[in-house]
N, C-alpha and C positions, 0 to 999 in steps of 0.2 A: 442711789438705789442699792439696797443691800442684796446679799447673795440669794436670800430666800425669795425676794421679789423677782430677781432675774430668772431663777429656776422656774417659778410659776409661769412667767411669760413664755419661756421656752416650751414648756409642756403644752400650754394652751395653743401656741403656734403650731406645734406638731399635730395636735388634734384637729385644728382647723384645716391644715394641709391634707390630712388623711380624708376629711369629709369632702374637700374639694375634689380630690382624686376619685373618690367613689361616685360623687355627683357627676363627674365627667365620664363615667363608665370605665375607668381604669382600675386595674387590680394591682395591689401591692405585691402579691405572690401568684405565679401562674398555677393553674390546676391541671396537672399533666393528663389526668384521666379524661378530661373533657376536651383536650386538644385533638384536632384531626390527625389521623395517621398519615405520615409522609416519610418518604425516604426511598432507598433502592434495596431490592432483594435480588441477589445473584444465586442462581441454581444451576447445577450441572449433574450429569450422571446417566442413569439407566435409560436405555431406549424404552423399556417396558413402561416406565412412569412418565415419559416425556409427553405423550398425548394427554394424559390426565392433568399433568402440571400446567400445560399450556391453557387448558380450559379453566383451571383454578386461578391462574394468574390473570386471565382476562376478566373473569367474573369478580375477582377481588378488587381489581383496578376500577371496575364500574362503580363500586360503592365507596372506594377510597381512591379518588382520581389523582391524589398526590403521591401515590405509591407506584413506583416503576419496577418492572421485572426484567431480568436478563436470564432467559432459560435456554440451556443448550444440552443436547444429548451427546453421548460419547462413551457410554458403557458404565456399569456399576463401579468398576475399578477406578475409573476417572472421577466419578462422583465422590467416592470415599477418599481418594487421595487429595482432591481439591478441598473437601471439607476439612480434613485434618490439617492441611497446610494453610488454611485460612484464605485460600484463593476464591472461595465462594462462601455464601452464608449457609447454603443447604446443599447437601449431596443426595441424589436420588440413588438408592441402592436396592436392587431387586433380588436380594438373597439374604440369608441369615448373616448377622454380624458376628464376627469371631471375637473370642476373648482377648486376643492380641490387639484387635482394633479398639475394643472398649478400653483396654489399658492405655492406649495412646490418646484417649479422650473422645472417642466416637460415642455420641449420645443419639440413640435411635428411637424413632416413633413409627409404629406401623400405621398406615393410612388407608390402604385398600388391598384387595386380593386379586391375584392374576394367576395364570397358568401357562405352561409351555406345551406346545403341541407339535408332533412330528408332521412335517409337510413334504409333499411331493408334487410333481407336475401332473396335470390332468392327462398328459400323454404317456404316462408310465405304462410299460408293456404288460404289467399284471394288475392294473387298476381294479378290474372286476374282482379278482381274487382278494386283493387287499380290502376292498369294500365289504366283501362277504366274510372274510376270516379275521381281518385285522392283523396286528403284530403284537406278540406277547412281549413282556418285559425281557424275558430270556432271549428272544430273537433279537431285540434291539441291542442287548448287551453284546451279542455275537457280531452285530454289525458295527457298533460304535466303540466297543472296548477291546474285545479279543480279536476281531477281524476274521473270525472263523467262517462267517457267512459272507460270501463275496459276490453272489449272483442273486438276481431277483427270483429266479426259479427256486433256489435254496430257501429263500425267505418265505415262500408260500407253499413249499412242498411239491414243486414241479421241477425236478432236476433237469428235465429236457430243455427248459428255458435257461439259456446261458448268458443273458444280458447282464453285464457287470453292474454292480451297485456303485454309484459315484457318491461317496460320503462327503457331506459338507458340514463344517462347524464354524464357530466364530473366531476371528483373529484378534478381536479386542477383548480385554478382560471384562466379563459381563455376568450379570446374574442369571440370564437365561441359560448360558452354557454351564455355569456352576450348578444350577438347579437340575438341568438335564443330566449332568454327570452324577449328581447325587441320587437321582432316580435309578440310574444304571449301576447299582451296586455300591452306592455311597462313595463314588469316585470324585475326582477333581476335574476342573476344566481341562487341565493339561493332559489328562488321561484319555480324552476323546480323540478318536482317529478322524481323519478327514482333511479336506482342503479348507483352510481358514479364509473366511470372508468377513469384511468389516460391517458391523451394524445389522440390526434386524431387517431393514429394507433390502440391504445388499444380499443377505443370506437368502431371503425369499426370492429375490430376482434371479439368483444363481440357480435355484431349484426350478423355477418356472421355465428357464431357458434350457434346462437339461432334463430330458425325459427319463434319464436313468438316475437322477439325483435324489437324495433324501437330505432334509435339513430339519430344523426345529425353530419355531417362532412363538413369540408371545401372542396372547389372545388378540390384542389390538392390531397386530400386524398380520396374523394368519387369516383374520376375517375382515371383510370390508364393512365399514360402519354404515354405509348407505344401503347396500344390497342385503346386508345381514348374512351373506354367504361367504365362503372362502374367497380370497382375492382372486380375481380373474386369472386363469392359467394355472392355478394351483388348487390343491385340496388338502385337507388334514387326513392323516391315516388313523383309523380307529385303533385304540389300544385295547387289546383283548384282556380286560381286567381280571376276569374270572378264569382265564386260560382254558376255555372249553372249545376253542377252535371255531367259534361262531360269533359274529358280531351281533350282540343283542341290540334291541331298538334304542336303548338309552346310551349305548356305546357309539352309535353312529351319529356323530355331531355334525349335522349338515348345515346348521345355522349358528350364528354367534349367540343367539338367545339360548339355544340348547346347550352349547358349550358352557356359557355362563351359569346356567342352572345346575349343571353337573358339578361345577366347582363350588357353587354356593351351598349345595346340599351335601357336600363332602363325598360325593360318589366318584369323582375323578381323583386319581392317585395324588397324594401329597407327600413328597414332591412327585411330579413337576408342578402341582399347584402350590402356591406359596403367598405369603404376605409381602407387600412392597413397603419399603421403609424410607423415611426421610432422616438424614443424619446431619448432626451439627457437631462442632468442636466444643464439647461441654454442653450443659443444659442451656437452651436458648432463652433469651430475654427480649424485652422490648418489642419492636416491630416484627421480628422473626417469630417470636413466641406467639404473638397475636395472630399472625398469618397461619401458622400450623394449627393453632387452636380452632381457627375458622374452618380449615379443611376437615376437621373432625366433627364439626357441628353443622353450621349452615352449608358448608361446602359439600357435605355428603349427598345433598339432593342432586348433584351433577354427576355422581359416580356411574349410575346406570346408563344414562344417555351417552356418556363417554366410552362405554363399552367395558367397564370394570365391574368388580364384584365388591359389595360392601363387606366390611368386617362383621364378624358375629358380635352380638351385644357385649359379650364378655371381653372380646378383643378390643372393641371400641372403648369400653370403660377403662381397660388397662392403659390404652394409649392416652386417654384424657387425663388419667391420674399422673402419667409421666410428664405431660407438658404443662400442667397447671402448677 
């Protein structure tokens, strides 16, 4: 048999083999885009985003059962550090991303909006005055930054009341404290006075147990998702946005719905309202990219029920452009 005949037989054999493989339902090359999503996604960081992320993880796993999640809270600082170190796939960061962090590889995508609210015990000695007058930004600066106002009487213009203000802040590096400090004169978390308490739940618990305490909490922790009211034993302090010494109807945020609406409409100060971000080490790809893209598309239908505020159409478009 000459070489030409042997080559013809070889080619025919290869064609027959390919036809057999196709007939048996086998593919010579896999089609990645048609393959089911599977793998693990690890996420850590901001307490503010933690409730939203647990909902997203649960819903995403329902439609992609071979995708598993490991989600943990610990503060925005931990989320950023973990993401940059490659310890997790995604960091939850509830504050602006610095130029220094971007230079280290932080790639951020805004996903929802939230806000920080001053919180006190319902047993506060001047609760009625705070409800009627609120606290101005200047007063809060004098409580949290300069320490000039030391009593609740001074805070509401009744010097005869001498109950001392017990100031609480966060002990963990977090977006809530960073955002609250930014509201109080463009300061940093380390500029805040007060007793440091770990985590959003811990800070609220400290305030509930201390009638003379004041703290600050993210929307999802200041308000109870079931009752739509401030968490039992606590209440939010109205911020006197227009500094007129009187709490207007829209400044009295008695329900989570009212608070969310104020933030969504841009009537609540920003900061302490802000965009919450997901951060990866460099632009994400593969499964992580697919998941983040889902949070900005189909995942947005869960935002309201989870107690968060959707991005504006412009913000959402900007985020989609960054992740695609």
